[in-house]
C-alpha positions in Angstrom: 0.0 0.0 0.0 1.4 3.4 -0.9 1.5 5.7 2.1 0.2 9.2 1.1 1.4 10.9 4.3 5.0 12.0 4.6 6.8 11.8 7.9 6.7 15.5 8.4 3.0 15.7 7.8 2.3 12.8 10.1 4.2 14.4 12.9 2.5 17.7 12.6 -1.1 16.8 11.6 -1.9 13.1 11.8 -5.6 13.7 11.7 -6.2 15.0 8.2 -6.7 11.7 6.5 -8.6 8.4 6.7 -8.2 6.0 9.5 -6.6 3.3 7.3 -4.0 5.7 6.0 -3.2 7.0 9.5 -2.6 3.5 10.8 -0.5 2.5 7.8 1.5 5.7 8.0 2.1 5.2 11.7 3.7 1.8 11.2 5.9 3.0 8.3 7.0 6.2 10.0 8.2 4.5 13.2 10.1 1.9 11.1 12.2 4.6 9.5 12.4 7.2 12.3 15.7 7.6 14.1 15.1 10.0 17.1 18.1 11.3 19.0 16.6 10.2 22.3 13.4 8.4 23.4 12.4 11.7 25.1 11.9 13.2 21.6 9.1 10.7 20.9 7.3 11.5 24.2 7.5 15.2 24.0 7.4 16.0 20.2 6.0 13.1 18.2 2.3 12.9 17.4 2.9 9.3 16.1 3.9 8.3 19.7 0.7 10.0 20.9 -1.4 8.1 18.4 0.1 4.8 19.5 -0.4 5.7 23.2 -4.1 6.6 22.4 -4.7 3.3 20.7 -3.0 1.2 23.4 -4.9 2.9 26.1 -8.2 2.4 24.2 -7.5 -1.4 24.1 -7.2 -1.4 27.8 -10.4 0.6 28.3 -12.4 -1.8 26.0 -11.6 -4.7 28.4 -14.1 -3.1 30.8 -17.5 -4.5 30.1 -19.0 -1.1 31.0 -17.0 0.7 28.3 -19.8 0.8 25.7 -22.4 2.0 28.1 -20.1 4.7 29.4 -19.0 5.8 25.9 -22.6 6.1 24.6 -23.9 7.9 27.7 -21.0 10.3 27.4 -21.7 11.1 23.8 -25.5 11.7 24.4 -24.8 15.3 25.4 -24.6 18.2 23.0 -22.2 20.2 25.1 -19.7 17.3 25.3 -20.0 16.8 21.6 -19.3 20.5 21.1 -16.2 20.3 23.3 -15.1 17.2 21.4 -15.4 19.2 18.1 -13.5 22.1 19.6 -10.6 19.9 20.9 -10.5 18.1 17.5 -9.2 21.4 16.0 -6.6 22.3 18.6 -5.6 22.0 22.3 -7.4 24.1 24.9 -7.3 24.8 28.6 -10.4 24.9 30.7 -10.3 28.7 30.4 -10.1 28.8 26.6 -12.7 26.0 26.5 -15.0 28.3 28.4 -14.5 31.1 25.9 -15.2 28.7 23.0 -18.3 27.4 24.5 -19.6 30.9 25.0 -19.3 31.5 21.3 -21.7 28.5 20.8 -24.2 29.9 23.4 -23.2 27.7 26.3 -22.5 29.7 29.5 -21.0 27.6 32.3 -18.5 28.0 35.1 -15.0 26.5 34.7 -15.8 24.0 37.5 -19.0 22.9 35.7 -17.2 22.5 32.4 -14.4 20.5 34.1 -16.6 18.2 36.2 -19.7 17.8 34.1 -18.3 17.8 30.5 -14.5 17.4 30.4 -14.2 14.7 33.0 -16.6 12.2 31.4 -14.8 12.6 28.1 -11.5 11.9 29.8 -12.9 8.8 31.5 -13.8 7.1 28.2 -10.6 8.1 26.4 -11.9 10.4 23.7 -9.8 13.3 25.0 -6.5 13.5 26.9 -4.8 16.0 29.1 -1.2 17.3 28.9 0.1 20.0 31.1 -3.3 21.5 31.8 -4.4 21.5 28.2 -6.8 19.0 26.6 -6.8 17.5 23.1 -8.9 15.0 21.2 -7.5 11.5 20.9 -7.6 9.6 17.6 -10.8 8.0 18.8 -12.2 11.4 19.9 -11.4 13.0 16.6 -13.0 10.2 14.5 -16.1 10.3 16.8 -16.4 14.0 16.3 -16.6 13.4 12.6 -19.2 10.7 13.0 -21.4 12.7 15.4 -21.1 16.2 13.9 -24.7 15.9 12.6 -26.0 14.0 15.6 -26.3 16.8 18.2 -30.0 15.9 18.8 -29.2 12.4 20.0 -29.6 13.7 23.5 -33.2 14.5 22.8 -34.2 11.0 21.5 -32.2 8.8 23.8 -31.9 8.9 27.6 -28.5 10.3 28.6 -28.2 8.3 31.9 -29.2 4.8 31.1 -28.1 1.2 30.8 -28.4 1.6 27.0 -31.2 -0.9 26.6 -32.7 1.5 24.0 -29.6 1.3 21.9 -29.6 -2.5 22.2 -33.2 -2.5 21.0 -32.3 -0.3 18.1 -29.4 -2.5 17.1 -31.6 -5.6 17.3 -34.3 -4.0 15.1 -31.6 -2.9 12.6 -31.3 -6.6 11.6 -34.9 -6.7 10.8 -38.5 -6.3 12.3 -39.1 -8.4 15.4 -42.1 -9.3 17.6 -42.3 -8.5 21.2 -41.4 -12.1 22.2 -38.3 -12.0 20.0 -37.1 -8.8 21.5 -37.8 -10.1 25.0 -35.3 -13.0 24.3 -32.7 -10.5 23.1 -33.1 -7.6 25.5 -32.8 -9.0 29.0 -34.7 -6.5 31.0 -38.0 -6.3 32.8 -38.6 -2.8 31.3 -38.9 -3.8 27.7 -42.5 -2.4 27.4 -41.3 1.0 28.8 -38.3 1.0 26.5 -40.5 0.3 23.4 -42.9 3.0 24.4 -40.1 5.5 24.8 -38.6 4.7 21.4 -42.1 4.9 19.8 -42.7 8.3 21.4 -39.4 9.7 20.0 -40.3 8.3 16.6 -37.4 5.8 16.4 -39.5 2.7 16.1 -43.0 1.9 14.8 -45.4 -1.0 15.4 -46.2 -2.8 12.2 -49.7 -3.7 13.5 -51.4 -1.8 16.3 -53.2 -5.0 17.1 -52.6 -8.6 16.4 -53.8 -9.5 12.9 -55.8 -12.6 12.1 -54.7 -14.2 8.9 -56.8 -16.7 6.9 -55.2 -19.6 5.0 -56.4 -22.4 2.7 -56.2 -25.9 4.0 -55.0 -28.8 1.9 -58.5 -30.1 1.5 -59.8 -29.8 -2.1 -62.9 -27.6 -2.5 -64.5 -30.1 -4.8 -65.1 -32.4 -1.7 -67.6 -29.9 -0.4 -70.7 -28.3 -1.8 -69.9 -24.6 -2.1 -72.1 -21.7 -3.1 -70.8 -19.3 -5.8 -69.9 -16.7 -3.2 -68.1 -19.2 -1.0 -66.2 -20.5 -4.0 -65.2 -16.9 -4.8 -64.0 -16.2 -1.3 -62.0 -19.4 -1.2 -60.4 -18.7 -4.6 -59.2 -15.3 -3.5 -57.3 -16.5 -0.5 -53.5 -16.4 -1.5 -51.0 -19.0 -0.3 -49.3 -16.5 2.0 -52.7 -15.9 3.8 -54.7 -12.7 4.0 -56.6 -10.6 6.6 -60.4 -10.3 6.3 -60.2 -6.7 5.3 -57.9 -7.5 2.4 -60.1 -10.4 1.3 -63.2 -8.1 1.4 -61.5 -5.8 -1.0 -60.4 -8.5 -3.4 -63.8 -10.2 -3.5 -65.8 -6.9 -3.5 -67.9 -8.2 -0.6 -68.7 -6.3 2.6 -66.5 -7.1 5.6 -69.5 -8.4 7.5 -70.4 -10.9 4.8 -66.7 -11.8 4.3 -66.5 -12.9 7.9 -69.8 -14.8 7.4 -68.4 -16.8 4.5 -65.1 -17.4 6.2 -66.9 -19.0 9.1 -68.7 -21.3 6.7 -65.5 -22.2 5.0 -63.8 -22.9 8.3 -66.8 -25.2 9.2 -66.1 -27.1 6.0 -62.4 -27.5 6.9 -61.3 -25.5 3.8 -59.9 -22.5 5.7 -58.1 -22.0 9.0 -57.0 -18.8 10.8 -53.7 -17.9 12.4 -52.9 -14.9 14.6 -49.9 -12.9 13.4 -48.4 -10.9 16.4 -47.5 -7.3 16.1 -44.0 -6.5 15.1 -41.7 -3.6 15.7 -39.4 -1.9 13.1 -37.2 1.1 12.9 -38.3 4.3 11.4 -36.1 6.5 9.1 -34.8 8.3 12.2 -34.2 5.1 14.0 -32.3 3.6 11.1 -30.0 6.7 11.2 -29.3 6.1 14.9 -28.6 2.4 14.2 -26.1 3.2 11.4 -24.3 5.7 13.8 -24.1 3.0 16.5 -22.7 0.5 14.0 -20.1 3.0 12.7 -18.9 3.7 16.3 -18.6 0.0 17.0 -16.6 -0.6 13.8 -14.3 2.4 14.6 -13.5 1.2 18.1 -13.0 -2.4 16.8 -10.5 -1.3 14.1 -8.5 0.9 16.6 -8.4 -2.0 19.1 -7.2 -4.4 16.6 -4.6 -1.9 15.4 -3.2 -1.9 19.0 -2.5 -5.6 18.7 0.1 -4.9 16.0 1.7 -2.0 17.9 1.9 -4.2 20.9 3.3 -7.2 19.0 0.2 -9.3 19.8 -1.4 -11.4 17.1 -4.8 -10.3 15.7 -6.3 -13.6 16.9 -6.0 -12.4 20.5 -8.3 -9.5 19.8 -11.8 -10.8 19.5 -14.7 -8.8 17.9 -15.7 -6.3 20.6 -19.2 -7.1 21.9 -21.3 -4.0 21.6 -23.5 -2.8 24.5 -22.9 -5.6 27.0 -25.1 -5.3 30.1 -23.2 -3.2 32.6 -22.3 -4.3 36.1 -22.2 -2.1 39.2 -19.1 -0.1 39.5 -17.6 2.6 41.7 -16.8 6.0 40.3 -13.2 7.0 40.5 -12.7 10.7 41.4 -10.5 12.7 39.1 -8.8 16.0 39.9 -9.1 18.7 37.3 -7.6 22.0 38.0 -9.7 25.1 37.2 -8.7 28.7 37.4 -9.6 30.4 40.6 
């Protein structure tokens, strides 16, 4: 693969290219780089910072709560704005406060540090060096993915166990019944979760009520004496079944009379009925959220696998990262962030 980034460009601005090219350039740059001292790497080299970010990310993903923490952190428009600001250049808390004011967010330095910066630090999307904050490679790529998703806070709960996201991911693979979702989403609050997603227009119910479908049996109609109308009703029932309303339209018979003839055909063992349960599916907005979740998962998986090569570990050791595992109880670790008095 031809590397399109020179050593000088990679040292100065390693962000302005695709993820694949960045990772390829990182490997090639270090192979040919001859620093005077190891301290040069730590203090001056952005390639070293990239490797550090990726290695630390791999350690973070070992925590089964990582996905829940990451998504809950991103479901906040102020944090997303800070991530965008830090993706451009480094900032202190003081300069972050000034930049946020330009976007209409007025907060004290302590609030910015504790409520917005600290959660971003905890999940590894930003890093701190000498009192200044910068976006990590993960943070920079996430800011690109979420630049048009500032309203995610309004449609998904910001402090949750991410069962809503798990439900969206399950429905992204296709419509599902309540029972199917119940076997996938292990929570007693599934009804409440589905109601919340429906209220925010992320999912829709295919059927408001259970539909009754009518099917033909294998019995031949010639074995029974049928009236012309009964024969017409039987003939218009397709192999895949049909609801009574649809059959009434096809036969041009009123719905009341359609039910009447269906009862007669059932009595003659020519028709049987089956209840089709209601299904849930994603709306257009829900599909966009599902695609965003998938992109985030793919991004973190690629970066974690890249860390295996930097750490001289075979790719087989890195398994596909499970998205949105059910979190366990954990204790918050306090972090000290200095603010200007």
